[in-house]
N, C-alpha and C positions, 0 to 999 in steps of 0.2 A: 517467201510463200510457204505455207504449211503443206506438208506431205501427209496424206492419209493413206493407210495401207489396208487392203483387204486381201489377206493371204492366209491360206489354211496350213501352210508348212511353218510350224513354230520356229524351227532353227533358222530358216531363211528370214522370216519376219524379224526375229530378234537381232540377227546379224545386221540386217539393213538398218534397223532402228539405231543400233550402237554406232555404226559407221556414219550414218547421216547426222546423228546428234554430234559426233566428233567434228563434223564440218559445219557446226552451228545451224543445222537445219531443224526446224520445229517439225517433229514427226510423231504421229500417233497411229496405233494400229487399232482397228475396230473389228470385232468378230461376233458372230452369233450364228446359231443353227437355224434361225428364223429370218427369212428374206425381208419381211416388213421391218423387223427390228434392226436388221443390218442397214437397210436403207435409211431408217430414222437416225441411227447412230452416225452414219457417214454424213448425212445431210446436216446434222448439227455442227459438223466440223468445217462446213463450207464458209468461205471459198478456199480453194486449194487445189493441189495436184493429187489426184487419187490414183494410186497404183493398184490395179485390180487383177487378181489372178483369174484366169479363165476357168480352170477346173477347180471348183471349190470343195470337191469331195462330197461324201455323203453326210447329211441328207440334202445338201444345198444344190448339188449338180453344177451346171455351168453358169457363167455370168450372163448368158442371154436373158434379157428381161430386166437386168439391173442397170445396164449402161445408160439407157435413156433417162430413167428417173434420177440417176446420179448426176448426169449432165444438167438436167432440168433444175436440180438443187443448187447449181452453181459450181460444180466440180469439173475440173479438166481431167478426164479419164484417160489413163494410159494403161494398156493391157500389159501385165507382167506375167508372161506365160511360157510354157514349154511347147505349146501348141504350134504346129508347123503347117497345118492345112491352110493354104492361102484363102480358100473360100470361107472358112470359119473366121479367119482374121479379118477378111473383108466385111463380113457381117457385123463384126465388132465395130469396125469403122462406120458402117452404115447406121448402126445404132447410136453413134455419137462419140466413140473413142477417138482421140486425137493422134494416137500412135500405138506402136507395139514395141515392147522390149522383150527379147527372147532371153529367158532366164537360164538357158544352157550356156551362155557366154561366161567368161571368167567373172569372178566377183568384182574385180577392179573395173572391168568393162561395164558391168551392170551399174556400178556407182557412177561411172563417167557418163553413161547415157541418162541416168536420172538427173545428174547435175546439168547436162546439156538442156534437158527439158526445163529445168528450173531457170535456166538462162535464156528461155524463149527460143531455143533452137528446135527446129522440126526434126522428128524422127524419120519422117517420110517426106520425100519431095512431093510436090503437087502431082507430078506425072505418075509417080509410084502409087500414090493414093487413088488417082483416077483409073489407073490400069487395074488395080485390085478390084475396085468397085465395078468396072466394066466387065471383068471376068465373072464376077458374081451375077450380074444381070444376064450375061450370056448363058451361064450355067442354068439359071432359073428358066430362061426362055427355052432352052433345049429340053429341060425336064418337062415343061408344060407341053411342048410339042410331042414328046414321047408318050405322054399320058393321054393324048387325044386319039 
């Protein structure tokens, strides 16, 4: 399976490309400061596993709004992020991401998790996923109640 990467940190992106290619993984990085162009570039690479950074820097902002069109294009989206807010990560799952890899782990662990996904191993159990989504729904419900 091809790995497509949307990552604004050049050093991490290049390091992952070199390491994955050394393991005979077809990997390509796409990047643009324009969201529509980025979606088009990534969509042209489908199908495949897309590693998507959550915080894409200026002027891109966050990955919200990118996940669903990327999954619709035939990509399996995995968030590759330092974000730790479980509500934010749950929203990524809600938008279609299949999992989350925290990039604050060691580089070897990062590669191991990517390889696990490539071998169809889940990053989250069904229970973990449902728990995160349930917390997000509860949070939204509580906020709506507070606003009334």
